[in-house]
C-alpha positions as CSV (number, residue, x, y, z in Angstrom):
1,M,-16.8,-85.9,-58.3
2,P,-19.9,-88.0,-58.6
3,T,-23.0,-86.3,-59.8
4,H,-26.5,-87.7,-60.2
5,H,-29.4,-86.1,-62.2
6,E,-32.8,-87.6,-62.4
7,I,-36.2,-86.5,-63.7
8,K,-39.1,-88.6,-62.6
9,R,-42.9,-88.4,-63.0
10,L,-44.9,-89.3,-59.9
11,P,-48.6,-89.6,-59.3
12,Y,-48.6,-86.9,-56.5
13,T,-49.0,-83.2,-56.6
14,A,-45.9,-81.0,-56.8
15,Q,-46.9,-79.5,-53.4
16,Q,-47.1,-83.0,-51.8
17,M,-43.6,-83.9,-53.0
18,Y,-42.2,-80.4,-52.2
19,D,-43.5,-80.7,-48.6
20,L,-42.1,-84.2,-48.2
21,V,-38.6,-83.2,-49.3
22,A,-38.7,-79.9,-47.3
23,D,-39.5,-81.8,-44.1
24,V,-35.8,-82.5,-43.3
25,G,-36.5,-83.5,-39.7
26,Q,-38.4,-86.6,-40.8
27,Y,-35.6,-88.0,-43.0
28,P,-34.4,-90.5,-40.4
29,K,-37.8,-92.2,-40.5
30,F,-37.4,-93.3,-44.2
31,L,-34.1,-92.3,-45.8
32,P,-31.5,-95.1,-46.1
33,W,-28.3,-94.4,-44.1
34,N,-29.8,-91.4,-42.3
35,S,-29.8,-92.1,-38.6
36,A,-30.5,-88.6,-37.2
37,A,-31.6,-85.0,-38.2
38,R,-31.5,-81.8,-36.3
39,I,-32.7,-78.4,-37.5
40,R,-30.2,-75.7,-36.2
41,S,-32.1,-72.6,-37.4
42,R,-34.8,-71.3,-39.7
43,V,-34.7,-67.8,-41.2
44,P,-37.0,-66.1,-43.7
45,V,-35.4,-65.0,-47.0
46,T,-36.6,-63.0,-50.0
47,A,-35.0,-63.1,-53.5
48,A,-36.3,-62.3,-56.9
49,G,-39.7,-61.4,-55.4
50,E,-40.2,-64.8,-53.8
51,T,-40.2,-65.3,-50.0
52,G,-38.7,-68.5,-48.8
53,E,-36.8,-69.9,-45.8
54,V,-33.2,-70.8,-45.1
55,M,-32.8,-73.7,-42.8
56,E,-29.5,-74.9,-41.4
57,A,-29.6,-78.6,-40.5
58,D,-27.4,-81.5,-39.4
59,L,-27.8,-85.0,-40.7
60,V,-26.1,-88.1,-39.4
61,I,-25.2,-90.6,-42.1
62,S,-24.5,-94.2,-41.0
63,F,-23.3,-97.0,-43.2
64,K,-21.6,-100.0,-41.7
65,V,-18.7,-98.7,-39.6
66,F,-18.9,-95.2,-41.2
67,R,-20.9,-92.6,-39.2
68,E,-20.6,-88.9,-40.0
69,R,-22.5,-85.8,-39.2
70,F,-22.7,-83.1,-41.8
71,G,-24.3,-79.7,-41.8
72,S,-26.1,-78.1,-44.7
73,R,-28.0,-74.9,-45.6
74,V,-31.3,-75.8,-47.2
75,T,-33.1,-73.0,-49.0
76,L,-36.8,-73.6,-49.5
77,W,-38.7,-71.7,-52.2
78,P,-42.4,-72.7,-51.8
79,V,-43.9,-70.7,-54.6
80,S,-41.5,-72.0,-57.3
81,K,-41.3,-75.4,-55.5
82,R,-37.5,-75.5,-55.5
83,I,-35.2,-76.7,-52.7
84,E,-31.5,-75.9,-52.9
85,T,-28.9,-77.5,-50.5
86,E,-25.3,-76.4,-50.0
87,Y,-22.7,-77.9,-47.7
88,L,-21.6,-76.2,-44.5
89,D,-19.4,-78.6,-42.6
90,G,-18.6,-82.3,-42.1
91,P,-16.9,-85.1,-44.2
92,F,-17.3,-83.6,-47.7
93,R,-15.0,-81.4,-49.7
94,H,-18.1,-80.0,-51.3
95,M,-21.8,-81.0,-51.7
96,R,-24.8,-79.4,-53.3
97,S,-28.2,-80.6,-54.4
98,T,-31.3,-79.2,-55.9
99,W,-34.9,-80.5,-56.1
100,G,-37.5,-79.0,-58.4
101,F,-41.2,-79.9,-58.6
102,R,-43.9,-79.0,-61.1
103,D,-47.4,-80.2,-61.7
104,V,-48.0,-82.2,-64.9
105,E,-51.1,-84.1,-66.1
106,G,-51.6,-87.1,-63.8
107,G,-49.2,-85.9,-61.1
108,C,-45.9,-84.1,-61.0
109,E,-42.4,-84.0,-62.4
110,V,-39.6,-84.2,-59.8
111,E,-36.1,-83.2,-60.8
112,F,-33.2,-84.1,-58.5
113,F,-29.5,-83.2,-58.9
114,V,-26.6,-83.9,-56.5
115,D,-22.9,-83.3,-56.7
116,F,-20.5,-84.1,-53.9
117,E,-17.0,-85.2,-53.0
118,F,-15.7,-86.7,-49.8
119,R,-12.6,-85.3,-48.2
120,N,-11.5,-88.9,-47.4
121,A,-10.1,-90.6,-50.5
122,I,-11.1,-94.1,-49.2
123,L,-14.7,-93.0,-48.6
124,Q,-14.7,-91.3,-52.0
125,G,-13.5,-94.6,-53.6
126,I,-16.1,-96.6,-51.9
127,I,-19.0,-94.4,-52.8
128,G,-17.8,-94.1,-56.4
129,V,-18.5,-97.8,-56.9
130,V,-22.1,-97.6,-55.6
131,F,-22.9,-94.0,-56.1
132,N,-25.6,-94.2,-58.8
133,D,-27.3,-97.1,-57.0
134,A,-27.2,-95.2,-53.7
135,M,-28.7,-92.1,-55.2
136,Q,-31.5,-94.1,-56.9
137,R,-32.2,-95.7,-53.5
138,V,-32.5,-92.2,-52.0
139,V,-35.0,-91.1,-54.6
140,R,-37.0,-94.4,-54.3
141,A,-37.2,-93.8,-50.5
142,F,-38.9,-90.5,-51.2
143,E,-41.3,-92.2,-53.6
144,R,-42.1,-94.9,-51.0
145,R,-42.7,-92.2,-48.3
146,A,-45.1,-90.4,-50.6
147,A,-47.0,-93.6,-51.1
148,E,-47.2,-94.1,-47.3
149,L,-48.4,-90.5,-46.7
150,H,-50.7,-90.1,-49.6
151,G,-51.6,-93.6,-50.7
152,P,-50.5,-95.4,-53.8
153,K,-52.0,-93.7,-56.9
154,F,-51.9,-95.8,-60.0
């Protein structure tokens, strides 16, 4: 089961980065291998005194001859600036990810964690070889998108 955990400081506010990651419908514009996104539903949720939103979404991942749709439940917590994703259906045996954002001097700290496993052993073997590089490319894509939307801040 590949996992990836990364903490990064970026020169943007936690709110800017939270909003960017929460905007799942825009992913095909900038995320590698993401060719389509569709929001199925949005429902308010409250837990531990915080009001958030549960979104069910489909993403289409395309890589060479591989093209798969998968569904996920994305829980958005705007006050604590957390985003939790869990797998619903598609090519994975399981998948979950979390994003956390907090303001720090000069910008924000972004924490990203993902854990997943494909059902197909061949796909799992392929991704195992390039997994860390692929996850770093995904995180860098969010960084580039932030720079496009908010300007480079150095």
